[in-house]
N, C-alpha and C positions, 0 to 999 in steps of 0.2 A: 600385260606386263608393265609397260611404261618406262620412262626414262630413269626414274628413281630405282626401280627394280634392276634394270640392266646395269646401271652404274654401280650399284651395291654388289652385284654378282660378277662384276668385271667383264660383263658381256659387251658385245658390240652395240653401238648406238646408231640407229637408222635415222638419217636426216633427209628430208625432202627439200629441194631447192627449186623454187618456182618464181618466175618474174613475168609480168606483162611487158609488152614490147617497149614501152616508154621507161621501164625500170630495169631492163636487162643490164645495161651498163653499170647501174648502181649496185646490182647484185654481184656482178663480176668483180667490181672494185672492192666490195665488201669481202668476198672470198679471197681475192689476191692478197689482201692485208693479213689474212689468217690462213694462208695456204698450208702451213705446217699442221695446223689443227685439222683442216679438212682432208689432208692427205694421211692423217694418222690411221694406222691399221685397225684401230678400234672403232673407226667411223665408217659407216656404209652409206654412201650417197645415192639418192634417187633424184632425177630431174626430168622435167618435161622438155620435149622437142628441141627447139633452137637454144634454149637456155643451157641444156646439157652440152651442146656443141661449143657454145661460147666459153663455158667453164673448162672444157678440155683444152681448148686453145689457150686459155689463161694459165694452165699449169695444173689443173686437177688431174690426179693420176688415174682415178677410176670412179665412174659414176654409172649407175643403171639408167640409161637413157630410155625414156618412155615416150609416148605419143605427145604431140602438141596439145596444149590445153583444150582448144576448141574441138580437137579430133579425139578426145577421150582421155588425155593425159591427166586431167584433174581427177577424173573418175578412177584412173589407175592408182593414183596416189591415195585416194580415199579407200580403195579396196585394200591397199597394203597397210593402211592404218587399222582397218578392221582385222586383218590377218596378223597384227602385232609385229609388223616388220619395220614400221616407221614410228619413232619415238618423239620426234619434234619436226615442225614444219617452219621453214623460212619462206615466206611468200611475199615478195615485194610487188604489191599490187598498185595499180593506178586507180585511185578512188575517184578521179575526176573523168576518166575515160568511159566510153560505152563499150561493153563487151558482149558479143553475140552469145557467148556461152555463160552468161551471168548465173544461170540456174546451176551449172556445174560448179562454179566458184562457190556459190552459197552452200551447195551440198558438201564440198570439201571442208569448208569452214564448220559446217554443222557436225561433220564426223569428228573433227578435232574436239569440238565441245562434248559430243556424246562419249568419246573415248578418252577424254581428259588428256589430250595431246597439246603440249605447249605450241602456240602459233605466234610467230613474229611477222608482222605485216609492214614493218618499216626498219630503217637502219638502226635506230636506237634500241628497239625491242630485240632485234636480232643480235645486237652486240651484247645485250644483257644475257640472253639465252646461251650464247656461245661462251661467254665468260663463266657463267654458272656451270656449264657442262665441263669446261676445261678444269675448273677447280675440283669438281667431283670425280674426275677421271684420275686425279693424282693419288 
């Protein structure tokens, strides 16, 4: 389906929110500045482990909390991409840190490429994706 198709049909848009430990505060701040958008009824949120808990504490109304990334959360996000439930991914990753589940991270990013899912890995690209989605939802 994809984001374009869902937006043109006025369907809900699935967004995955993921952040490495060193970037969780950045993702929470990003979402808090756009809370009205992320709490919109047309947005369905998915998040991994602790990130989901932080976002709920920050004011996100509803999010499908999945496992922590190293415990299979990245794979759960990827499977929902394959099942066409997720239309875009915001993944604030720490490119300088070592991650024991690097293989899962690569797999998630590969599935975004295979299924043509927009992927934002930093504040600026996430801001552009959210702005685009907001414009298209009107």
